[in-house]
Every structure is written in C-alpha cells, then in structure tokens.
C-alpha positions as CSV (number, residue, x, y, z in Angstrom):
1,X,9.8,13.0,-30.1
2,X,12.8,11.4,-33.0
3,X,16.3,11.5,-31.9
4,X,18.3,10.7,-34.9
5,X,22.2,9.8,-34.2
6,X,24.8,10.7,-36.4
7,X,26.3,7.4,-38.1
8,X,28.9,6.3,-35.5
9,X,27.8,7.7,-32.5
10,X,29.3,6.1,-29.8
11,X,27.4,3.4,-27.7
12,X,28.3,6.0,-24.5
13,X,26.5,9.0,-26.5
14,X,23.7,7.1,-27.1
15,X,23.7,5.7,-23.3
16,X,23.7,10.0,-22.6
17,X,21.2,10.5,-24.6
18,X,18.9,8.2,-23.6
19,X,19.3,9.4,-19.7
20,X,18.6,13.2,-20.8
21,X,15.2,11.9,-22.3
22,X,14.4,9.6,-19.3
23,X,15.1,13.3,-17.3
24,X,12.4,15.1,-19.6
25,X,10.0,12.5,-18.4
26,X,10.1,10.5,-21.4
27,X,10.8,6.3,-21.9
28,X,13.6,6.1,-24.7
29,X,13.5,3.3,-27.2
30,X,16.8,2.5,-28.9
31,X,15.8,1.6,-32.5
32,X,19.4,0.2,-34.4
33,X,19.4,0.7,-38.0
34,X,22.3,-1.1,-40.9
35,X,24.0,2.8,-40.5
36,X,22.6,4.9,-37.6
37,X,20.7,4.7,-34.2
38,X,17.5,6.3,-33.8
39,X,16.3,6.7,-30.2
40,X,12.4,7.4,-30.3
41,X,11.3,9.4,-27.0
42,X,7.7,8.0,-25.8
43,X,5.6,10.2,-23.2
44,X,3.0,13.0,-23.1
45,X,3.9,15.6,-25.5
46,X,7.6,16.9,-27.9
47,X,8.3,19.7,-26.1
48,X,10.4,22.7,-28.3
49,X,13.0,23.3,-25.6
50,X,13.8,19.7,-25.1
51,X,14.1,19.2,-28.8
52,X,15.9,22.1,-29.3
53,X,18.6,21.1,-26.2
54,X,18.7,17.2,-27.8
55,X,20.2,18.4,-31.6
56,X,22.7,20.0,-29.9
57,X,24.2,17.2,-27.6
58,X,27.5,15.3,-29.2
59,X,26.7,12.3,-31.4
60,X,22.8,13.5,-32.1
61,X,22.2,14.5,-36.2
62,X,19.0,15.8,-35.9
63,X,15.4,16.0,-33.1
64,X,11.8,16.1,-34.5
65,X,8.6,15.8,-33.4
66,X,6.7,12.3,-34.4
67,X,3.9,14.1,-35.7
68,X,1.4,10.6,-35.8
69,X,-0.2,9.4,-32.5
70,X,1.1,5.7,-32.8
71,X,4.8,6.3,-32.3
72,X,6.6,3.4,-32.2
73,X,5.1,1.1,-34.8
74,X,5.0,4.4,-37.1
75,X,7.5,4.2,-40.5
76,X,8.7,7.7,-39.4
77,X,10.1,6.4,-36.2
78,X,11.6,3.2,-38.4
79,X,11.5,3.2,-41.9
80,X,12.9,-0.3,-41.9
81,X,10.6,-3.1,-42.3
82,X,9.9,-5.3,-39.4
83,X,11.1,-9.3,-40.0
84,X,9.4,-11.7,-37.8
85,X,11.1,-15.1,-37.5
86,X,9.1,-17.9,-36.6
87,X,11.6,-20.8,-36.6
88,X,12.3,-21.6,-40.3
89,X,9.5,-19.1,-41.2
90,X,10.2,-15.6,-42.1
91,X,7.5,-12.8,-42.3
92,X,8.0,-9.0,-43.3
93,X,11.0,-10.0,-46.1
94,X,9.1,-9.2,-49.2
95,X,8.1,-12.9,-49.1
96,X,4.6,-14.3,-48.7
97,X,3.7,-16.8,-46.2
98,X,0.6,-18.6,-45.7
99,X,-1.3,-19.5,-42.8
100,X,-4.1,-21.9,-43.0
101,X,-6.4,-24.7,-41.0
102,X,-9.5,-25.2,-39.0
103,X,-11.5,-22.4,-37.2
104,X,-11.6,-24.8,-34.2
105,X,-10.0,-27.3,-33.0
106,X,-12.9,-30.1,-33.0
107,X,-10.5,-33.5,-32.4
108,X,-7.1,-35.2,-33.4
109,X,-8.5,-36.7,-36.8
110,X,-10.4,-33.4,-37.9
111,X,-6.8,-31.5,-36.9
112,X,-4.4,-33.7,-38.5
113,X,-6.1,-34.5,-41.2
114,X,-6.3,-30.9,-42.0
115,X,-2.7,-30.0,-41.1
116,X,-1.4,-32.6,-43.1
117,X,-3.3,-31.7,-46.4
118,X,-2.0,-27.4,-46.0
119,X,1.7,-28.3,-45.5
120,X,1.2,-30.9,-48.2
121,X,0.2,-27.2,-50.7
122,X,2.7,-25.1,-49.4
123,X,1.0,-23.4,-46.2
124,X,4.0,-22.9,-43.7
125,X,2.1,-21.9,-40.6
126,X,-1.1,-24.1,-39.0
127,X,-3.9,-21.9,-37.6
128,X,-6.6,-23.3,-35.2
129,X,-8.6,-22.2,-32.3
130,X,-8.6,-24.0,-28.8
131,X,-10.3,-21.2,-27.3
132,X,-13.0,-19.3,-29.4
133,X,-14.8,-16.2,-28.5
134,X,-18.2,-16.6,-29.5
135,X,-20.9,-14.3,-30.0
136,X,-24.0,-17.1,-28.5
137,X,-22.4,-18.4,-25.4
138,X,-24.4,-21.6,-26.5
139,X,-21.9,-21.8,-29.1
140,X,-19.0,-24.0,-28.9
141,X,-16.5,-22.4,-27.0
142,X,-13.3,-24.6,-28.1
143,X,-11.3,-27.2,-26.3
144,X,-8.9,-25.0,-24.6
145,X,-5.6,-27.0,-23.3
146,X,-6.8,-29.9,-24.9
147,X,-7.2,-28.4,-28.0
148,X,-3.4,-26.4,-27.6
149,X,-2.0,-30.0,-27.1
150,X,-3.3,-31.3,-30.4
151,X,-1.6,-28.1,-32.1
152,X,1.4,-28.9,-30.6
153,X,1.1,-32.6,-31.9
154,X,0.1,-31.2,-35.0
155,X,3.6,-29.1,-35.3
156,X,5.8,-32.1,-34.1
157,X,3.8,-34.6,-37.2
158,X,4.0,-32.1,-39.7
159,X,6.7,-29.1,-39.2
160,X,4.4,-26.8,-39.3
161,X,4.3,-23.5,-37.1
162,X,1.3,-22.2,-34.6
163,X,-0.9,-19.9,-34.9
164,X,-4.3,-20.1,-32.5
165,X,-6.0,-16.9,-30.5
166,X,-5.7,-16.0,-26.7
167,X,-8.5,-15.0,-24.8
168,X,-7.9,-13.6,-21.3
169,X,-4.7,-12.6,-19.6
170,X,-4.8,-15.3,-17.3
171,X,-4.5,-17.7,-20.5
172,X,-1.3,-15.8,-21.9
173,X,1.3,-18.5,-20.1
174,X,-0.4,-21.5,-21.4
175,X,-1.1,-20.4,-24.8
176,X,2.5,-19.4,-25.1
177,X,3.7,-22.3,-23.8
178,X,2.2,-24.4,-27.0
179,X,1.8,-21.7,-29.5
180,X,4.6,-19.9,-31.9
181,X,2.2,-17.2,-32.6
182,X,0.0,-15.7,-30.7
183,X,-3.4,-14.3,-32.0
184,X,-5.6,-11.7,-30.7
185,X,-9.0,-11.7,-32.5
186,X,-10.8,-8.7,-33.6
187,X,-13.4,-8.5,-30.4
188,X,-10.1,-8.3,-28.2
189,X,-8.2,-5.9,-30.6
190,X,-8.7,-2.9,-27.6
191,X,-8.6,-5.3,-24.7
192,X,-5.7,-3.1,-23.1
193,X,-4.9,-5.6,-20.5
194,X,-4.3,-8.4,-22.9
195,X,-2.6,-6.2,-25.2
196,X,-0.4,-5.2,-22.0
197,X,0.3,-8.4,-21.0
198,X,1.5,-9.3,-24.5
199,X,3.8,-7.3,-24.2
200,X,5.7,-9.4,-22.2
201,X,5.4,-12.0,-24.4
202,X,8.5,-13.5,-26.1
203,X,6.8,-14.5,-28.7
204,X,5.5,-13.3,-32.2
205,X,1.7,-11.7,-31.8
206,X,-0.7,-11.4,-34.5
207,X,-3.6,-8.7,-33.8
208,X,-6.6,-8.6,-36.1
209,X,-8.5,-5.6,-36.9
210,X,-11.6,-4.7,-34.6
211,X,-15.3,-5.0,-35.9
212,X,-15.3,-1.1,-36.3
213,X,-12.0,-0.2,-35.4
214,X,-10.4,2.5,-38.0
215,X,-6.7,2.3,-38.6
216,X,-5.3,5.1,-35.9
217,X,-7.7,2.5,-33.6
218,X,-5.7,-0.6,-34.9
219,X,-2.3,0.8,-34.8
220,X,-2.8,2.6,-31.2
221,X,-3.8,-0.9,-30.1
222,X,-0.3,-2.8,-31.8
223,X,1.4,0.4,-29.7
224,X,0.1,-0.5,-26.5
225,X,2.2,-4.4,-27.3
226,X,5.1,-2.3,-28.7
227,X,5.3,0.1,-25.8
228,X,5.1,-3.0,-23.1
229,X,8.2,-4.5,-24.8
230,X,7.3,-7.2,-27.6
231,X,8.2,-5.5,-30.8
232,X,7.3,-8.8,-32.9
233,X,3.9,-7.6,-33.9
234,X,2.1,-8.1,-37.0
235,X,-1.5,-6.9,-37.9
236,X,-4.1,-8.8,-39.7
237,X,-6.9,-7.2,-41.7
238,X,-10.1,-9.6,-41.4
239,X,-12.6,-6.9,-42.6
240,X,-14.9,-4.4,-40.8
241,X,-18.6,-4.3,-40.2
242,X,-20.4,-1.9,-42.8
243,X,-24.0,-1.2,-44.0
244,X,-23.2,-4.7,-46.5
245,X,-25.0,-7.7,-45.7
246,X,-24.3,-9.7,-48.8
247,X,-20.7,-10.8,-47.1
248,X,-20.1,-11.5,-43.2
249,X,-17.9,-8.1,-43.4
250,X,-16.4,-6.1,-45.6
251,X,-12.8,-6.7,-46.8
252,X,-10.8,-3.3,-46.5
253,X,-8.3,-4.2,-49.3
254,X,-7.4,-0.6,-49.2
255,X,-6.2,-0.9,-46.0
256,X,-3.0,-2.5,-46.5
257,X,-1.3,-0.2,-48.8
258,X,-2.3,2.6,-46.1
259,X,-0.8,0.3,-43.5
260,X,2.2,-0.5,-45.4
261,X,2.7,3.3,-46.0
262,X,2.0,4.5,-41.9
263,X,3.6,1.4,-40.3
264,X,6.6,-1.0,-40.7
265,X,5.0,-4.0,-39.4
266,X,4.0,-6.8,-41.5
267,X,0.2,-6.9,-42.4
268,X,-1.6,-10.1,-42.9
269,X,-5.0,-10.7,-44.9
270,X,-8.0,-12.8,-43.9
271,X,-10.3,-13.1,-46.7
272,X,-12.4,-15.9,-44.7
273,X,-13.7,-13.7,-42.1
274,X,-13.5,-10.9,-44.5
275,X,-16.2,-12.4,-46.8
276,X,-17.9,-15.4,-44.8
277,X,-18.4,-17.0,-48.1
278,X,-15.8,-20.3,-49.2
279,X,-16.1,-19.0,-53.0
280,X,-15.0,-15.7,-52.4
281,X,-11.6,-16.6,-50.7
282,X,-9.7,-17.4,-53.3
283,X,-10.3,-14.4,-55.9
284,X,-9.4,-12.6,-52.8
285,X,-6.5,-14.4,-51.8
286,X,-5.0,-13.5,-55.4
287,X,-5.7,-9.6,-54.6
288,X,-4.0,-10.1,-51.0
289,X,-0.8,-11.1,-53.1
290,X,-0.7,-8.3,-55.2
291,X,-1.9,-5.4,-52.7
292,X,1.2,-6.1,-51.2
293,X,0.6,-7.8,-47.6
294,X,3.2,-10.0,-46.5
295,X,0.7,-13.1,-46.1
296,X,-2.5,-14.5,-46.0
297,X,-4.8,-16.5,-43.5
298,X,-7.5,-18.7,-45.1
299,X,-9.9,-21.2,-42.7
300,X,-9.5,-25.2,-44.2
301,X,-11.8,-27.7,-43.1
302,X,-12.0,-31.5,-44.4
303,X,-15.7,-31.6,-43.9
304,X,-17.2,-28.2,-43.7
305,X,-20.6,-28.9,-43.6
306,X,-19.8,-30.7,-40.5
307,X,-17.4,-27.8,-39.1
308,X,-18.4,-26.7,-35.2
309,X,-17.7,-23.4,-36.5
310,X,-17.5,-20.9,-39.3
311,X,-18.3,-24.3,-42.2
312,X,-19.3,-22.0,-44.9
313,X,-16.1,-19.5,-45.4
314,X,-13.7,-23.2,-44.7
315,X,-12.0,-24.2,-48.1
316,X,-12.1,-27.7,-48.6
317,X,-8.6,-29.1,-48.8
318,X,-8.4,-29.2,-52.7
319,X,-9.9,-25.9,-53.0
320,X,-7.0,-24.7,-50.8
321,X,-4.7,-26.6,-53.1
322,X,-6.5,-24.9,-56.2
323,X,-5.6,-21.6,-54.4
324,X,-2.0,-22.3,-53.9
325,X,-1.4,-23.3,-57.3
326,X,-3.5,-19.6,-58.3
327,X,-1.5,-17.5,-56.3
328,X,2.4,-18.7,-57.3
329,X,2.4,-16.4,-60.3
330,X,1.1,-13.3,-58.4
331,X,3.6,-14.5,-56.0
332,X,6.3,-14.7,-58.3
333,X,5.6,-11.8,-60.5
334,X,6.3,-10.1,-57.0
335,X,9.6,-11.3,-56.1
336,X,11.0,-10.6,-59.6
337,X,9.8,-6.8,-59.8
338,X,11.4,-6.8,-56.2
339,X,14.6,-8.4,-57.1
C-alpha cells in the first residue's frame, strides 16, 4: 500500500506510521519528495482494514493499495523520476547519456584506442566486458580482473566512467571495486540471488531486459534490487527474441515510452545487441533519442573484423563519431521542448 503523508508531516509522525506498517507485517520504504513524504508499505497483500486504520492516523493525508505487482519501481509510489549520479555524469534528469566501447576487453591497446576515440566524440561512459557470458563454452569468456584493471586505467586516462557486466554473486565485490556502474546482462535478468546481492551494493546497476522477458517480468527483476536496498537502478532495452531472423533480436522501441509510464527508473537503449547489424545502429540511435530514452549504449571497436566477440554489430570509431553528430539535432530538439 501507499501512505501519503500531509505536507509538513513531522519526523515523529513519519516514524510512527512506519512502526504501524511494520506491526501489520509490511516493510516500510520512506520516499521523501520535494513537497511531501510517501511511505510505500511492501508485503503480502494490501488489507483493507490496515489501509483504513492508517488513513485516520495523525499526519496522514491518504492511504491506498498499490495496483501494480512491482511496487517500489512503480510511478504509483514515486512520481518523480529517479536521477542517478555517476561522478559528474547524471542519468535520468532529462538529458541524454551515451555509453560506448568494445563488447570485450581484449587488451590495453584495443581498449585505450577505443576509449580515446569515444570520449573525443562525446561519450561519457565507457562500456567493456571483463566477464563475458557466452552461449558456447568454447568462446572467449573475458579477461576477468585483468580486464577490470584495464577499464580502471582507461578511466584514469580519459575521465570516462566505467560500466561492466557482473555474472556471479562471487564476482560482485571485485567488479564493484573497479566499476562505476554494474551491469546485469540479459541472461542474468532473473538470477535472483545476483539481484539480491546487487541490492546491497552502493553503486548504480544497469539491468538489461531478458531475451524473452515481458515488461512485467523486467520490472519485477528491478524490484528485487530496489527492495534489497539499492534505489539506483536503470533499465536497458536490448532487444527480445521473436520469430524474426533478419536481425539478431527484435529491438522493442515501444517498451521505452511504456516503461516511462510505468516506472520512474531511467531507461537506456542498446541498438547494437538489439539488431546485431552495424548498419542499423545509427538510425536506431536517432530513434532512441526521439522516443524519450535517457541514454544509449553502443559497441565500438577499432577493428571490428578482428573483434573477439560481436564484431558485426560494432561501430568503427569514425562511424561512432558520425552517429554522435547525427543525434545532436534530436537531443537539441528534445531539450528545447523540455525547456
């Protein structure tokens, strides 16, 4: 249920309602807005008698059930957009952030060349996989901690923030030591043990949509992270598996405005994995800005034909630069409409 406190409700009243909520068997989550405080009571069911009792308490303006199965990530609970700050980079404030880099960290020269190219073109976050979940056990699995060290070196050299994937609960601590944002890949979207563990981390999480996940399942996975203590979650639409075989996946662009209606979390789009085709990344990057996403993630490699993974969908640095120039008018138009 949601308990909306009156404007000017005292801390004592907020604490009292939180205690009452605990007494009913729910977990209270206090959400402080600019004008008033809302307390989300998360638990098994919203009993009518509990709602009525809370309505009559001092400092309470209203109490009502949460209709969506995902509670804390819902716009029912929190109307204001979640803004995630990663150093000097802000995600979810109406701006547009670009994450770019190779699918896999393959070595110092490859990573540094890419990092220097993407920062020059205007990216603010460097992506690169140190741990790689691969369909085949014979494919390259990543450089592990050596790859993380190279990402940290690239951050030091370029000023770019770093996002990289974490695959296992055992790796969370070491990845969090090096990365600014921890990514949950599509294959791990419903790895609930990992999601719970990431709820304890004090760093932002980017959750990628699963290969066959519904929007409801996607948001419930995000709910796992938030309910376990980490509110800094962003969602990534990276394509879903359908009957279509002309592209690697089907990039569900309709999910972006829908997610913006259902949740206050920032939404990122990954057209590289969404299509698997280099030629489709640039047009879909423009669409990503136009439909209201908070950012874009693309794969860039200095020599895609030599890439150890995902070469066909990786942009050359000059193609990435062209993409950045192409999306500038769309970003400017969106900002003018917002202002």
